[in-house]
N, C-alpha and C positions, 0 to 999 in steps of 0.2 A: 654104484659106478666110481672108479677111481679118479681122483685128479691128481695130476701128475706135475712133479716139480718143473717150475720156470714156466708154465703156460701162460702166454700173452693176456688174455682176456681175464678180466677181475669178475668173479661170481658175485651173485647177491648172497649174503649170508644165508646158511641153512639153519640155525638157531635162533630164529628171532623169535622173542619172549620167553627164552631160557635165562634166567637170571644166576643160577647156580652149576657150573660145570665142574662136574667131580672127574679127575683123570687118574687113573690105574693104569697097570701094567706089570709084565714080569719085570722081575730084578733084570737089569743089563740092559733095557730097551730105552733107556734114556727119559724114563716117566717124568722126573723133574723138570728136566731141560724143556720137554714139549709142554709141560703144564705152564712153565714160566713164559715160554713163547706164546702159548695161547692168550695167558693174561695181558701179554704186551700188546698182540693183536686186537684184543677187545677193548684195549684202553685207548686205541688209536682215534682220531676224529672226536676229540674233546670229551671222552668219557671217562670216567672213574672206575677202576678194578681193583679188587683186593685179592692178593694170592696167598692162600693158607697153607701151612706147611703143619702137618701133624704128626709126623714120624720122630721129631725131636733131632733131625741129623742137622739142622742148618745148612740143607742144601740149597737154598735159595739165596741165602748170605754168600755163600762160597760162589755161586753163580755170576752175582751181581758185584762181586768184588768188595763187599762190605762187611763191618762188623757183625758179629753174631746177633739176632734178631731178638729183642726182649719181647716178653709178654704185653705188646702192646700194638695196634696199628701204627705204620707210620710210612711215609711216602719214601720210595726207593728208586722210582725213576720217572721220567717224562717221554712221551712219544706222540709223535707226529706222523700223519701218512707219509712226509717226503722221507722219514728216517727209516720207512719200511720199503721205501724204492716204489711209491704207489702216489696216484694224483690224488688231490683233496676232494673229499666229497661234501656235498653241501647239507648232508643227512645226519650230522652230528647231534647227539641228543642234547650236549651241553658244552658250553666252553669253559675250559679250565686254565686260561691265560693264554690263548692264542692271539696273535695280532690281529687287528681289523682287517678283513680282506685276506688273510692268508690262511694257512691250515691250523685249525684248532689244535692245541696241545693237550693230550690225554694224560692223566695220571695212574700211575701203577703204584698202589698200597700193598704192604705186605704183613704178615701175622704170622710168627711161630708160637702154636698154641702149647703152652705148658700145662700138663694136666694137673699137676698139684695147684697152680694157681688158678685153673678153671674151676676145680673142685671147691676151693675156698670162696671162690665168686660165686659159685651155685648154692653153696651152704649159707652166705651171705644174704643171697636174693631170696631163698625160698625159706629159710628157717630163721633168718635174722640173728644168726650167731655173733657177727663182728667180731670183737676180741676173742671171743670164745672159739671162732675157727681157728685163730692164730695159734691159740694153746693146743689144739688138735694137731696142727702142722708140727709143733714141737716134739710133742710126744709120739709121733710117727703115724698118727691115725689116717693120714690122706695116702700113705704107701700102702699101708693096711685095706683101707676101702677099696683101692683101685686094682688091687692084687685079688683080693678075696672075691671081688664082684667086677670082672673085666668089662662086662655088659655097661656098668656105669660109666666106665671110662670112654667107650663109644658113644654113650649119649652126650657126654660132655663135649667130645671133639666135634662129633656131626651138628649137635646142638649150636655150637659156637659160629660152625659156618652157617647154617640154617637162620640164625638170628641175624648174622651181617647181611645175608641177601635180602633180608625182608625189612632191614632197618629203615626207618624214615627220619629225615630231619625236622627241624622245627617249622619249615615251609612246606612240610607233607609230602615232599620228593625223597625218594629212596637215596640213601646215602651212597651207595654204589650201583651202578649200572649192572656190573657182573661181578661175580664171586668165583675164582678158581680155586678149588681144593686138590693139593696134590696129595692124594689119597694113597693108603696101603696098597701093595701089590694085588694083581688079579687073583691069587690064589684065596684071598681072604676078603675080599671087598664086599661081597655080597652079605658075608656075615657081619661086617663091620657096619654097613648101611642098614642091615635088617634089624636096627637097634630095638626095635617093638618086640620081637620074639627075645632077644637076649635079656631083657628085663622081666619079660612076663614072670618067671619065676622068682623073681627078686622082690617085686612089688606090683600088686593088681589095683591099688589104689594109692593116692597121695600125690605129693610132687613129683616123684621120680616116674612115676606112671604117666602123669599128665605130659611131662616134659616129653617123655618117650613118643605120646601119640602126637604131640605138635610137631616133633622131628620127623615123624613118618608122613604126617601129613605133607609137609615140604617136599621131602624127598621123594615121594611117589607122585607129586603134580607136574603138570607140564612146564613148570618153571625149572625144573631139573634134568640134567641129561649126564649121564655116566659115559666117558669115553675111555675108550681103551688103546693103550699104545702098543705096538708090537714091531717086529721085524720079520722082514722076508726069510725066516728060518723055520724049521719043522716044529721046534718046542714052544716057541715064542707064539704062531700062528694057533697051535694046538689048544694052548692054554687060552688064548683070546677067545676061540672058539667056545671052549668049555665054560669060561667065565660068562659070555654073553648068554649062554644056556641057561646057567644059574640065574642070573639077573632078572630074565625073562620069566622064570619061574616063581621067583618072589616077587614079581610085578614092580620091579624098579625099572625107571625110565632109561632104555640103551640109548645112547648118543651116537658117536661116530667111531670109525676106526684109525688110528692115526699110525701110518706105517714111517717108522723112523729110519734113519741112516739108509736111505736106498741110494745104491751104487748105479750110474749109468751104464748100459750097454756099450762096449767096446766095438762090438762086430754086430752087423746088421742080420736081419733073419737068415738071407741066404748065405753068409759066412757062417753062421751058429750050424745051419744043416749041413754045411759041406765040410765042418771039422773032421768027421769020421772018415772020410776018404783019404786018398794016398795023395798028399799034393806037395809031398818034399820036394821034388824037381820045380814045380810052379814057384814055390817059395824062395828056392835057390836061386831061380831066375830073376825074381821080384827083387830080392836084396842086392845081386850084381848089378842092375839096372839102377839102383839107387845110390851106387857108387861105392859100397862096400867092400870091392877089390881094389880100391885105390885107383891110381891112375892106370894101371896096366889092364888091358882089354883081353889078355890071354885068358882063355877060358879055364885052364888048370891053377892059373894064379888066383882069379876069381873064386873058384870054386874051394881053394885052400883057405880063402879069408872068411867066406860066409858058411863052411861046415861046421864049425864049431858052435854057431849060432842056432843051427836047425833044431836039434832036438829041444834045447830049452823054449824057443818060441813056439814050437809045433805044441810042447807040453803046456804052456800059457794058454795058449789056444783052446785046447780041450777044456782044463779047468775052468777057463771062462765060458765055455758053451755049457759045461755041466752046472755052472752057479746060474746061467741064465735059464736053462730048463728048468730048475729046482725053483727058482724064483716065480717062474710062471705058472708052477703047479700051485706055489703058496697063494699067487693071487687069485687064481681060480677058487681055491679054500674059502679066501676072504669073500670073493664075489657072491658066494652060495648064502651068506649070511643077510646080503640085500640092505646094507645099512651104507651110508655115506662114509667114503673112504678117501683119505687124504695122504699124500706121500711126500715126505720131507728128506731131502738130498742129504748123503753123507758129505759133510764139511772139512774134512781133514781131521787131524789130532787136535783135542781139546776143544774147550766150548768157552767162548768168551762173549763179551756184550755184543761186538760186530755178529758173532753168529746167531746170538739170539734174536736181534733184531732182523737179520736176514731170515730165520727160520718163521717169525712171526709174520713179515711180508708174506712169505710162502703161503701160509694159513689164512691170510686175509685174502689173497688172490683166489684160493682155491674154496672159498665160501665157508670155511670153518668159523670165520668171527665176522 
């Protein structure tokens, strides 16, 4: 069932128990923006969330208007329910600095994974190479290893996310309440996550194999959900349908469908149905009654004033009606998936922090976080 933008009632979260949220989507659907909004929504009410970027584009830094992220986890934002336009809830899992009696403040941390640094970290962890790892970096071994064995790169990226999702502090509590991964596009998300098969031909025993097995245990557990971002357009929806089929076939946990940039209908159902009829005279009369003929009430004067507007207005109405019908068909395609579906509104040109917080509020209201 689709959740729609702006609905008044706030839903209970659909993903209780999920700690690793993997966000994918066709290029151009706003995948990184939606991942960031989801991370903000999950951080509300005193929680701590980590947003991980794996494609090296520094899209998260650009969204939040900060310097390029280094290969280290750092706090990039705080968030309260009030900032998302929501009432405070008493069910916060932890307080991260909220005032007593007020809305608890959550923390959003971010990490841009550097494959080279991750491999050196991995080599030091499993092979105790230490300074020798730095030497390998200088002679170009790191680039060689991740190029000749791309499966290793995916193990490193997914492994870092899985480690963060399960990490515990000295007090025995999880470091993060949730981890959101801004993952590769839908076309290669299943292969990216199915790292066990990727490294099977490289190592059947040893640390690489063991690491891949550990990663797959997390990725296929109830603590993980793979969400897909789409638009109400034919190609993104079809890629979403195909991507979900591939995820299911691979035994990976499918999450929800996040429909981005949804435009509100300007015409009601009756108006859309009536667009194909001949309503030229009715529209001309309505324009005249609205005063477009100026002060003159002479029919010929009014008609002369509104006549240049009729064809453009009727053409726009037909175009809008066609879009509404196409979007209705795409919604039907998504409903056949029988997955929780959330709709985020189109909020004009560009994305800034205000836009991110508003989208996060929508996701929270609709039960995505």
